[in-house]
GUFIDREN-547349 format. One record per residue (C-alpha): x, y, z. Coordinates in steps of 0.02 Angstrom, whole numbers, plus 50000, padded with zeros to 5 digits. Example, Ala and Ser with C-alpha at 12.3 -4.5 7.8 and 13.67 -1.06 7.14 Angstrom:
<pts>
506154977550390/506844994750357/
</pts>
This chain:
<pts>
513524939849167/514314947649314/515514957649231/514044965849127/512974969149285/514684978649351/514834987949181/512914991549192/513054999649361/514855009549309/513705017349157/512345021549282/513375028849412/514615038449283/512985044849207/512375051049387/514075058049425/514445068749253/512605077549261/512955082649445/514145096049500/514445112749567/513765130149461/515335133149403/515335115649317/513505117249261/514175133249177/515635126049100/514875112849022/513345123148954/514785134048883/515585119948790/513705113948747/513315132248673/515125131248572/514665112548496/513095118948456/513745134948334/514875121648283/513595111148220/512715125048146/514285129948051/514535110647978/512795112447917/513195125947811/514935119147754/513815101147721/512485113047615/513745122847520/515355113347528/517255117247552/516905133747466/516195143647605/517885141647698/519545148647663/520285133847566/520585133347366/521375122747247/522975132247265/522945129347455/521865114547496/522485112247672/521905127147803/521385128647994/520665110447978/522125100947954/523225112948052/522405108148205/522425090048173/524415092148167/524415101148300/523505089548405/524035074748348/525645080248442/524455084348598/523835065448596/525475056748576/526275067548720/525265055848859/526775043848809/527815056148926/526815050949086/526365031349020/528365027049026/528605034849174/527255028149259/527075007949168/528785004349106/530035015149230/528715011749378/528925031949438/527555031749575/527685052149553/526925050249387/525575037349433/524205052749481/524295060849337/524485046849215/522595043049194/522425062549156/523605063149030/522795047848934/520925057248971/521775071848869/522705058748728/520775052948688/519965069748702/521325074348569/521105060548456/519175063248449/519845081148406/520805073748258/519575062048182/518395078548200/519525087648096/519815074647946/517925073347926/517765092447935/518985092847798/518495080047694/517005089447656/515715077747774/515405061247828/514625054747673/516585051647589/517135043347756/516855025847669/518315028547567/519385025747702/518685011047759/519744995347726/518804981747601/517444995447568/518385011747493/520065012347390/521385010747551/522895010447436/523735003747589/525265001647617/525735015747485/524745029347533/525405039647689/523655043447728/523145026547761/524615023547867/523945036547975/522345030247981/522815014448052/523995022448172/522885035548256/521215024148291/522495010148346/523055023348470/521575028948513/521005011748560/522475007748665/522005025448746/520345018948803/520574999848836/522145003148967/521365016449068/519695008749042/520104991149120/521124999849253/519555011049301/518554996049289/519514986249430/519564999849549/517915003649534/517624984549601/518774988849732/520214977449655/521794979049588/522274980449413/523214964649361/524944971749287/525084956449177/523554963449084/523884979749057/525944981749057/526114973948869/524824985948815/525725001048879/527334993248816/526354996948647/525635013848674/527595020548697/527965015348537/526275018148461/526425037748517/527955040148412/527435031848270/525745041448264/526895058648254/528105052848154/526965044648030/525985062348007/527685070747984/528085058247846/526395059947771/527235080747734/528975076447718/528685062747589/527915075847479/529515080647359/528445094847264/528255105547434/530085109947475/529775118947642/528935101547718/530405090847617/531525090847780/532465076947852/532045088148025/530195088448018/529845071248108/531265074048266/530415092548274/528755085348244/529005073648430/530145087048524/528685099948498/527315086148531/528105081948697/528305101148745/526665105648699/525505091048748/526335090248944/526295109548950/524305106648925/524255091849039/525265104049193/523735117849137/522485103449172/523075096449315/523205114549387/521135115949362/520935098149433/521935102649588/521045118749601/519075112949599/519245094349656/519905084849784/520905074449668/522635077049746/524215079549631/525905081849715/526735097049672/528265084149628/527265077049503/527055093749422/528825099949425/529225082849360/528185085949199/528805102949200/530465095749185/529895087249015/529265101648948/530835112448963/531885099648889/530905096348744/530525115848703/532385117948732/532715104248595/531165112548492/531955130148510/533715122748440/532885113348283/531955130948238/533715140048237/534295125848130/532955126148017/533085145547994/534865144147982/534705131947818/533365140847744/534005159647763/536155157247771/536155150447604/534335152447526/533855145147334/532185145247265/531475133147379/531785146047508/530215154847459/529085146947561/530115151047726/530235169547657/528415170847641/528015164847828/529255176647899/529425190647798/528145190147675/528315188047471/528025201847341/526965210947449/525835195947520/526195195047710/524475187247793/525575176147901/526825188847960/525805193448133/525415174648168/527345168348154/528065184748226/526875181948376/527535161148390/529205163748408/529365177848560/528125167048650/529095152048607/530665158248666/529895168348807/529175152148872/530775143848849/531935154948936/530595155749102/530605135949094/532415135549094/532795144249249/532585134649404/531815146449526/530615153249395/530035134449338/529735130949519/528495146049545/526805137849492/526135154549434/527505157149327/527545139349260/525665140249224/525955156949131/527485148349037/526485132748981/525195144248915/526065155148805/527185137948735/525595129948699/524965144948601/526785146248518/526655130548470/524835129248397/525245143448301/526995137648245/526395118948191/524795125448128/524695140548023/526495141748025/526745124947954/525395120247836/524955135047745/526815142047688/527085124547597/525725128147475/526515144347423/527175149347313/526025137747188/526995127947050/526945140846938/527535154847057/525865159747107/525405167347277/523795164147326/523525166747505/522365158947646/521365165847786/520035155547874/518215160847864/516915161747998/516265145247966/517975138947978/518335146848152/516495140148208/516815123448165/518405123948244/517765130248398/516455117248412/517825103548391/518775111148518/517205111248627/517025092548585/518685088548650/518335098348804/516725091248845/517375072948805/518925074848932/517815083949065/516465067349066/518065056649058/518885067349200/517605069049305/517115047849304/518945042449322/519065055749461/517635048249552/518185031349562/520125035949595/519525043949765/518355030849816/516515040449779/516165029049637/516185011049682/515124995549631/513734991249752/513434972549777/
</pts>
């Protein structure tokens, strides 16, 4: 009974915390709410008219929604780069940032699930994905594996931080024997969620652009570059607008993780380009379409030729020690790296896999205004969820939120 009372008190204090703040905080939350309402309006049109209001067709059946889903799975998995040093290797420099990283993972997973719902056309068909009710087709379907690992990882990233914060809210230390096993499990689970997502594409033999042994490792490398890059930007905002202390050495260590992952990702990109263009076959047509256009069709050229220079520039800037230790340069490099990988793992990965079609026809894809509206609404939802989680967590960690007996 006492724990229920403490939980009720935590909920009341959290609601009080997230509804109070500066003028900038309220403007931020209002902007996110407006974007979510726009997204809901666009989604209502999609529910009414069907997926015909999107740019997707029977030839290109995955578009902006699945592109964002694939990218955000990597962002969620990147929390392991803070969890492992903190809970497994006992590096105290990561301790202040780990709860923020797990908050980013929760928000990313919420967005992943929202993008899946949007891509399926509506929530009314989700019962197909429920074991024992729908046609789950486990273990044969990679999609069912993806459902299990994503929901399992979401559960771990909610329960572990909640237990730690719940104990701190009561003025008690969290028991390592309770959360350390879950932390160890989350390390392996984080790798699993992105590998399973990669296998989902990699196992499609009829799509040679995806049927690549390097796809899984490259998914992990790009995830461990883009995810921590986003966490650095989030920590920069938190340091600026809150009293939560984030040491410079913490950000520098995360920046080193980003640097190494970005370098590995770039090496793998070069390896893929060599494979596709040094001795091209008819299976290289998807790559030719992406990088140079094919038969006069070149809708993706501006996207990919924006992503690659940004990727190279960010990696070069991060590689030099003096540039990386200049926080203004670091934040800029992390921002452009995040954008580059979002393009590369979004449009640059999903759409070319469908082009050309089985009979050689090229059906180009570009998102419609409805898709863009829904996408912005889901990103706003993720930012809204993270803001609520972070504001509560920071209040507990700095001692402002405490259970009053």
